[in-house]
C-alpha positions in Angstrom: 0.0 0.2 0.0 2.8 2.4 0.6 3.7 2.5 -2.6 0.3 3.5 -4.1 -0.2 7.0 -4.8 -3.4 8.5 -3.6 -5.1 8.7 -6.6 -4.6 4.6 -7.3 -5.7 4.2 -3.1 -8.6 6.3 -4.2 -9.7 3.9 -7.0 -9.2 1.4 -4.1 -11.7 2.5 -2.2 -14.5 3.4 -4.9 -14.4 -0.3 -6.0 -15.4 -1.2 -2.2 -18.6 0.0 -3.7 -18.5 -2.6 -6.8 -19.6 0.0 -9.2 -16.6 0.3 -11.3 -16.1 -1.5 -14.4 -12.3 -1.3 -16.1 -13.2 1.7 -18.1 -14.1 3.7 -14.9 -10.9 2.7 -13.7 -9.2 3.6 -16.4 -10.9 6.7 -16.4 -10.4 7.8 -12.8 -6.3 7.0 -13.2 -6.1 8.8 -16.2 -6.6 12.2 -14.2 -3.9 14.7 -13.6 -5.2 17.0 -11.1 -3.1 20.1 -10.2 -1.4 19.8 -6.7 -1.2 22.8 -4.6 0.4 22.9 -1.0 -1.9 24.4 1.9 -0.5 25.5 5.0 -1.8 24.0 8.4 -5.0 25.6 9.9 -6.1 26.8 6.5 -9.4 26.7 4.5 -8.4 23.7 1.9 -11.1 25.9 -0.5 -9.7 29.4 0.5 -9.7 31.1 -3.5 -10.8 27.9 -5.7 -13.8 27.7 -7.7 -17.2 26.4 -5.9 -18.0 22.9 -6.9 -15.3 20.2 -8.0 -13.3 18.0 -5.5 -10.3 18.0 -3.9 -8.1 15.0 -3.2 -5.7 14.9 -0.1 -2.4 13.5 -1.4 -0.3 14.6 1.9 -0.8 15.8 5.6 -4.4 15.5 7.2 -7.3 17.3 7.2 -10.9 17.7 8.1 -14.2 18.6 7.8 -15.2 21.3 11.1 -18.2 23.7 12.1 -18.3 26.2 14.6 -21.0 26.5 17.3 -22.5 29.7 18.2 -20.5 29.8 21.4 -17.3 29.7 19.2 -16.8 26.1 20.0 -15.1 24.2 16.9 -16.6 20.8 16.6 -14.8 18.5 13.8 -17.2 16.6 12.3 -14.7 14.4 9.8 -11.2 13.8 8.9 -9.4 13.0 5.9 -6.0 11.1 5.0 -3.9 10.9 2.2 -6.4 9.2 -0.9 -9.7 10.5 0.9 -11.7 12.9 -1.6 -13.5 15.9 0.2 -16.4 18.5 -0.7 -17.7 16.6 -3.3 -21.4 17.4 -3.1 -23.0 17.5 -7.0 -26.5 18.0 -6.6 -26.9 17.8 -3.3 -29.9 19.8 -2.1 -28.1 21.0 0.8 -24.2 19.9 0.9 -22.5 18.5 4.3 -21.6 21.1 6.1 -19.0 22.8 7.9 -15.6 24.0 6.0 -12.9 21.6 5.2 -9.6 23.0 7.3 -6.5 21.4 7.1 -4.6 20.1 10.5 -1.3 20.2 9.0 0.7 21.4 6.1 -1.1 19.4 3.3 -0.8 18.7 -0.8 -4.3 18.9 -2.3 -5.3 17.7 -5.9 -7.3 19.9 -7.1 -10.4 17.9 -9.5 -12.7 20.9 -11.4 -16.3 20.5 -11.5 -16.0 20.2 -15.1 -14.0 17.3 -15.3 -16.2 15.2 -12.5 -19.2 16.7 -14.6 -17.6 15.0 -18.0 -16.4 11.1 -15.9 -19.8 10.9 -14.4 -21.8 11.6 -18.1 -19.1 9.2 -20.1 -19.1 6.7 -16.8 -22.8 6.7 -14.8 -20.8 4.2 -12.3 -18.5 6.6 -11.2 -21.2 9.1 -9.8 -22.9 6.4 -7.8 -19.4 5.6 -6.2 -18.9 9.4 -5.4 -21.8 9.3 -4.0 -21.1 5.9 -1.9 -18.1 7.5 -0.4 -20.5 10.4 0.7 -22.3 7.6 2.5 -19.2 6.2 4.1 -18.3 9.4 5.5 -22.0 9.9 6.7 -21.7 6.2 8.2 -18.5 7.7 10.0 -20.0 10.4 11.5 -23.0 8.2 12.7 -20.3 5.9 14.5 -18.9 8.6 16.3 -22.7 9.6 17.6 -22.7 6.2 18.9 -19.3 6.5 20.4 -20.5 10.0 22.4 -22.7 7.7 24.6 -19.9 5.7 25.6 -17.7 6.7 28.6 -14.5 8.6 27.6 -11.9 6.0 28.0 -13.7 4.0 25.5 -15.2 6.7 23.5 -10.9 7.8 22.5 -9.5 4.6 22.5 -12.2 4.0 19.6 -10.9 6.9 17.5 -7.1 5.9 18.4 -8.0 2.6 16.6 -10.2 3.6 13.9 -7.0 6.5 13.0 -4.5 3.6 13.2 -7.0 2.0 11.1 -7.4 4.6 8.0 -3.5 5.8 8.4 -2.6 1.9 8.2 -4.2 1.5 4.9 -3.6 4.7 3.5 0.4 3.8 4.1 0.9 6.2 7.2 2.5 6.0 10.4 -0.1 6.2 13.2 2.6 8.4 15.2 3.3 10.5 12.4 -0.7 11.5 12.3 -0.9 12.3 15.4 2.3 14.0 15.6 1.3 16.2 12.3 -2.2 16.6 13.0 -4.5 14.7 15.1 -3.5 16.5 18.4 -5.2 16.4 21.8 -6.9 19.3 20.7 -8.6 17.9 17.2 -9.7 14.8 20.0 -11.0 16.8 22.0 -13.2 19.0 19.2 -14.3 15.2 17.6 -14.9 13.7 21.1 -16.8 16.7 22.8 -14.5 16.9 25.8 -12.3 19.1 27.0 -8.1 18.9 26.2 -7.5 18.3 30.1 -10.5 15.8 30.1 -8.7 14.1 26.9 -5.1 14.0 28.2 -6.0 12.4 31.4 -7.4 9.6 29.5 -4.2 9.3 27.3 -2.3 9.3 30.2 -4.5 6.5 31.4 -4.8 4.4 28.3 -0.7 4.6 28.6 -0.9 3.7 32.4 -2.6 0.7 31.5 0.0 -0.4 28.6 -2.7 0.3 25.7 -1.0 3.1 24.1 2.2 4.6 24.2 2.4 9.3 24.2 5.7 10.6 22.8 5.3 14.4 23.2 1.7 14.0 23.0 1.4 11.7 19.8 0.2 8.4 20.5 1.5 4.9 19.2 0.1 1.6 19.5 2.6 -1.4 21.0 0.1 -4.1 20.6 -3.7 -3.3 18.7 -5.0 -6.2 19.8 -5.7 -5.5 23.5 -6.8 -1.9 22.5 -8.9 -3.2 19.8 -10.9 -5.3 22.3 -10.9 -2.7 24.9 -12.5 0.1 22.6 -14.9 -2.7 20.8 -13.5 -1.2 17.5 -14.5 -3.2 14.1 -13.7 -0.9 10.9 -16.1 -3.0 9.2 -17.7 0.6 8.8 -15.1 2.2 7.4 -15.0 0.3 3.8 -11.5 -0.1 4.1 -10.1 -2.3 1.2 -6.6 -3.1 3.0 -7.2 -6.3 4.7 -4.3 -5.5 6.8 -6.3 -3.2 8.5 -9.5 -5.1 9.0 -8.5 -6.5 12.6 -11.6 -7.9 14.5 -11.9 -7.4 18.3 -10.7 -10.5 20.0 -12.4 -11.8 23.0 -10.0 -14.2 25.1 -8.6 -14.7 28.4 -5.1 -12.5 27.4 -7.3 -9.4 26.2 -7.9 -7.0 29.4 -12.0 -5.1 28.3 -12.2 -3.7 31.9 -12.1 0.0 32.4 -8.2 1.4 32.9 -6.6 2.2 35.5 -7.9 5.6 36.9 -6.6 8.0 39.6 -9.5 10.9 39.0 -12.4 11.1 40.8 -15.4 8.8 39.8 -16.8 11.1 37.7 -13.9 11.6 35.1 -15.3 9.2 33.3 -19.0 9.8 33.0 -20.9 10.8 30.0 -19.9 14.6 30.4 -20.1 17.2 28.0 -17.0 19.5 26.6 -15.8 21.4 29.5 
């Protein structure tokens, strides 16, 4: 996977929908989108024409929305090979802005190019809508996780970033160091950064993760996967290496991790 270009990875993702024929694959791989560098914490669409799509070539980006009180909520994450902002024909496009969490290389695919592709190859349009549904499905999983205690909620998110970064040919620690920092986890999980920091250190104390200057690494995925109850099926990743399943055995701990705070620290609290 590491030798794949982001465009090749995108085609493999779309292949999961079983809607592409050989002609559609060739048409997509023949694209030559123009790449540009977008600095960290910038709107990916700034200065770009409306419509079209943006392929993440390098870096990490997110879909973000600001609440009326100034609180940021992160609605989606994008890794190399992920396509964002395609909403052709949608009565209500997906909400929020697309922002970079790290310096990104982005390949722009103009709306005219996409229109031409889907006129010639209707299967591409259906596959792109399928990809939109996958993104919405990931958002639904995040909503489900919001009802869990903070330790398992964050453990599940770490497993997701691990699966997606591994499938995209990236290192988990690199993803955390370059973009998915504690503040990002807080904005996804609706927790304070202080609470996130405590949970991460508790997961480290339980030997489920290790931390290096705030960047998480997973020494052994199986215990964390089992603890989080993580099943990557909702991600629809074509890379079988990322399809780890929860393991239920006496050697895998599923009890809460050790905690030194108060008994309310793992409650279903909102972000403070």
